[in-house]
N, C-alpha and C positions, 0 to 999 in steps of 0.2 A: 633610318631610311622609311620611305612612305612604300605600302603595298600597295603591289599593283590592283588592279579590279578583278583578273583572272584570281588571285592568291586570296582574297575575299571571296569569292565564289566559291574554290576548292575547301577555303574554311569552313562556311557554311554550308557543303555538300558533306563533309565529313562531321560536321555537329549533326545535321539531321539523318547520318546513318546510323551514328552511335546513337542517335534517342532511339532509331528501328529497332537495332539491337536489345535495347533496353525492355524496349515495353512491346515489342510482337511476339514473345512467348506468353506461354499459359504454361499454370502451376503444374498442368495434369499431359505436358505434350511429353510424348514415351524420350523425345530427346529436347536439351537445352541447353542455349548457347555456349560455349567455353571462349570463346575469341573476345572477351572481354577486355577493352585496353585501361577501365576507369571504373572501379569499383565506386556504390554508395556509400557516404557517410550515413552511420547507425539513426534509424527514425524513432524516437521515444514513444511519440504519438502519431502516430500512422491510422489517418484517417479519410475515409472513402475509397474510390475502386483504383489500388495505387499500388504499384511494384517497384520492388529495390534489391538490388542484388550486390549483397557484400560480401567481403573477402569471409575466409573459411577460419580465419586466423581472430576476426572482428570476437573479441570477449561477452559483447551484449548480443550480437546476433549466435554463438554460438549456446547461449543459454535459452536463448528465443525471448529474450526481453521486452514487456511491453507496461508503460505506465495504464494502459488500461487493466482492468482485471478481467482476464483471459483464465478460460480453463479447459484443460484437455477435451475432445470431444472425438468417439469414436468416428473412425474413418479405416474403410476397407483397403487404402492402399497404404503398405506400409513403410514406404518410402516417404510418404506427406505424412506429416505433423498437422495436426489439424485444430484450431481453438477459437473459441466461441465467447463472447464479450458476456458479463454479468450483470452489467448496468454500473448503476451508483445507489447508494445506501443515504438519503437525505432525513432531513427534520421535517417532521406535517405540521409542525407550526409553523415554520420555513421561516426559522430564527436568523439571526446573523450575531455572530461576536464581537466581541468590543471595537477589533479594530473594522470590523464590517464585511467581513467573510462569512460565507454559506457552509453549512455543514452539510460537507461531501462527504462521505466515510466509505470505506474501500469495503465493497460486499466480499465474505468470507468466501472460500473453493467448495467446500463440501454443503451438501445441501441441508445436514441437520444445523451445522453450525450457523450458516447465515439464516433459519429459519427459526436459530436463538437471537442471534446478532437483533433482528426486529422486534422481539420480545421485548430490547434491552430500553433505557429513557436516551436519549438526544444528551448528549457530553454536556450542552451548550446549556439546555433550556428545563432537561428534563421532560421534554413529551417526548411523543410517540416518534419511533421510526419507522420511514417507508423504504422500498425495494423499487427503483425506477429500474426494472427490464430496459434492454436493449430489444430496439424492434428497428435499426437501421438497416436490414435487409431484406427488406419485401415483406415486412412484419417480422423476423427472425433476427436474430441476435447475427451482428455485424461479426463476418469470420475470416480467421488470420491463416495462412496456410505457410507452410514452413518446410524447405527440400534444401537439404545437403548434396552440390552433386560436385564431383574435383576440387576444385581449390575456390569455390564459391559457394555460398548459402543463398537461397533465391527463396524471396517474400513475396507473395501475395495479399490483398486484403478487397474483402466482397463487403459492400455495404459500408453507408455514411453515420456514426455513434449520432443519436437522436436525444444525447442526456450532457450531463457536465459531467466535466472529467472528475474522477473520483479521486484521492489523494492518494502519493506516492505509495510505494512499499515501504519506504524511509522514512516518510510522514506519520505513516501507522503507525508506526515502531515505535517511534519517538512519545506519539500520544499516549499509548499504551504503558509506557513506562513511568509518563507523568502523573496518571491515573492513578497508579500504581501507586508510585512516593507520597500523592496525595491522600490515595486510602489509608496506608501505614501508617502518614504521620497522623491523623484523623484520630486512627484506632488508640496509637501509643500515647497521643495529648494528656486523655483526661489521667489516666494513671501515672503519667510524667509529671502533674498538676500534684497528684495525691503524695508522692514524694517527696515534692518541693514543701508540701504543708506540713508536712511531719519533719521534716528538716530546721523547718522554722519555728514550729512548738518545742523540739527535743536540743536545739541548736548542733544537731551532728548527722551526720546521711546513717542512715542504717547498714547495717552489719551486710556483708558480705551473704553471710547464711540466709539473714531476715529477707534480702532485697527480693527473690523468686517470689516470695511469702508474697510478698504486696504487689508486683507485678501480676499476679493470678490472683488473687485473694483480695481486692484493696476491699471490703467491705470494712468496717468498724467492727461487726461483732466477729471478727475471724483475725485481728489485731493482738500480739501476744499480751498475757495479763498482766504484765511487769507495766506495759505498755503506760495506763492510767496511772500509775503509780511516779511514774516517769514523768506524766503531764503535770500532777500535780507538785513535783520538784519545782520544776520549770518555771509554772508558774509562782 
């Protein structure tokens, strides 16, 4: 059944009314709207001057989640959670990975940890790392505001990010896990190689008692006294 002109006009007016109720409020208002007919889908990368109303049952909204690197900042209103953007850590050589991706690391939340992070080398080219601070809100970091009211969680962002998106928390955790595994492998490889050489010369694996000694002190002058006689017999 085709809609009449009056029905179309009423739908447009209803849509405009809903849009008005969704955007006319400010996070600092004494009272926020509660007659909300439809909540928003959660936004992982909110940008620019935007407002969203989430359901209080939304898990991401409950955790005040954002893929931007945000940290809590001081706020005089205890009912409002205020977060500021830290920017992104980039490679000073502007290098690219084998697949053509740039290095956009997630800044550490703690000030000391972030300073230590910038003294490290790029994980891709070992070049220097640099912090690109966020200045998208009139020269200050982009600020996000969260407020729980009744059955809803109100979100408001002020400022537009003037830097690339950093890696997500999951990507950062995966990268650190890979680096730890690579470091452990590189440290253990020479020792494993020494054990394999001993096995090839003696024709037998080191005993359980000798294995810790070989792992901790692989130098030739630290091997057992009978090892030279073992080698001569094998030759």
